[in-house]
N, C-alpha and C positions, 0 to 999 in steps of 0.2 A: 426360555422363549425369545425372540428376538423382538429389540426396543420398540419397534414399529407394532408389531402384533401386541405387544403388551400394553399398549398405548389403546390401541382398537379394541383391545378386551374390556382394560377398564372401562371406557368410554360406552361400552356397548351394556357392562355390569350396571352403570348408575345409569341406562337407557336414556343415553343424553346422543342426541343426532350432532354431526359434524358441524350442521350449522349452530346449533346452540352452544358447544363449545369453544366456536372459531367467535360468537358475540360476547362470551362470560371471559375470553382471553383479550377481544378486541384486536383479533386478528381475519385474515380471510378464510372460507373456507377451504380454499386452495392449498392455504398454509400447513391447515392439519391434516388434510389428504396426504401433503409432501412429507410431513413426519412421520403418519403410520405408514406410508410405503418406503420409508426411508430414504426419500430422495433428498430431502434435509434433515437436519437436527434443530431442535428448540434450543436456545440459549438458556442461561440457568434462571432467569429471573421467569422466563415461560414454564420452565420444569418445575419450578416451586409451587408455582399456579397451579400447575395439571394438578400435581402430589395433592393441593390443597384439593382442588375440585374434585378430584376420584378416590380423596381420604386414604390415599395409600402413600405410604415412606417412600423419600427420594433413592432410597436402598433397594425398595422390592421393582421401583421403574427400570432403575439401572442395571439390576442384579444380571450378571452374566452376560453382558452386552458390552464387547471391548470396543464395538465402533463408536459408541456414545462417549463411553471415556476415553478414547483418543480424543474423539474430537472436543471434548471440555478441557483434555489438556491441551489440545492444542491453541485453544480461545483463552486458557490460562498464560499460555507463554505470549499470545501477539499481546494481552491487554498488560504484561509485564514490561515488554518493547515498547510500548507508547510512548513513555518517558524519555525512553533512549532517542525516538527517532525526533520528537520535539527538540531534543536537546543539540540533535544533529541540524536540523533543520534551523533553528536559532543562531548556529554557528555559521551556518550558510549565510543567513541573513547577516549579520555582522559583518562576514565576509565581506560581501557586496557593498555595503556601508562603508566600510573602509576604503575598497579602491574608490568609491566614487568622491568619498572625503579627499581622497589621495588626488585625484584627478579635478578636483576645485583646489587643488593646494592646499586645503584648510589644515592638512597635516601633510610632511613630507617624510618619504621614507628614503633611506639612501638602498642601492642595492643589493643589500645582503639581505636589510630589513623586509624589501620589498618580495625577494626570492624567497623568504622565510614565510612569510603570509602566503603569499601565494603556494607554497606547497601544502600550508594548511588546508588552503581553500580544495586544494584537489583532494587531499587525502580523504578529506570530509565528503566529498562528493562523493568518493569510491566508497568510502564504507556505506553510503546510503543504497549505494547500487546494490553491494551485498547483502546487505540487508533485506531490501528488496526480495532478493535471489532467494533467500534462505525464508523468508514468511512465504513466496509463491510455491517453494518447495514441501513445507510443512500445511498448504492447503489454508492460509489463513490471509490470501494476497491474489487479488484476480491479473492475470495478465493485462498489460496494456494493450488496446487494442490499436491507438496510434503509433506506439513504436514496433506494434506487429505491421502496421500498412508501412511503417519507412521501410524496414527492414526486406518487405515484399520486392518494395522499387529502392534496393539498394543502394546501386549505382547510380540510378537518376538522383535520389535523396543525399548523396554524397556531392553530386556534383554542383546541385541547387547550395547545399550548406556552403560550400567551399565561394561559389560566387559569394553568399551572403556575409564569408570570412573578410573577401576583397574588397567587398562595397564597405564595410566596418573600420577596414584600415584606411581607406581612401577618406571616408568621413573623418575619422578621428584624427588624421594627417591633416586635413586641409579645413574641417569647419568645426564640430564639435567634439573633443574627447569622449566625453560621455555616451551621446548616443553612439558614437562610432565602436567605443568599446563594448557595448551592449548588444551592437549589433553582431558584431566581430565574437565576440563571448558565447553569442549565442549559437552562430554558425559552428565555429570549434566544438563546443559543447553536444552539438548533433553530429559531427564525424566522429568526434569519438565513442559515442553512444555506438552508432552504426558498426565502428570497429571493433568493439569489446565482443568476445567470444559470446555466443547467444547463451550460452547456458547463464552468463551473469546478468541478463536483461530480462528473464523468466523466473 
């Protein structure tokens, strides 16, 4: 028996309506319906609650259902990747902080050191893109609608981004290094994002 049908069968055996189960689990009735029709799957905490509510073991609920087991495996992978994502984001923040301190002349880099820091920052950004691509492929991360919009108007978006970059460089040269650098960096990052093969953005 499939997972959704098993859930429905256990609910009926316990003489419970979808509304009653939803109230006990503090979710919507639509969520219960979605689980029973296998449009979505419950997380592990909800599974345990269902197991207790229906007085059946988790093994019984999951028996012979490869889809549910695969879903739980993917959720476990996503949970294990969260610390990696946090570390990569922290490196990004440190990179931005270092570049700002360099702009303020608080710390000074020679050309080689600055090149190395820049390479680390770019490598980290690329790693985040690949990680996002991997998580989307296994179904634990949704596509970015904003990026989809930019890619739909690709050439227009690139043109606007290049203008942003030029404006940022001008501001950095004549007015404010930090503001100009941020604007130029945003423009260039968008251009790179749009020029990357589509498979790495999804």
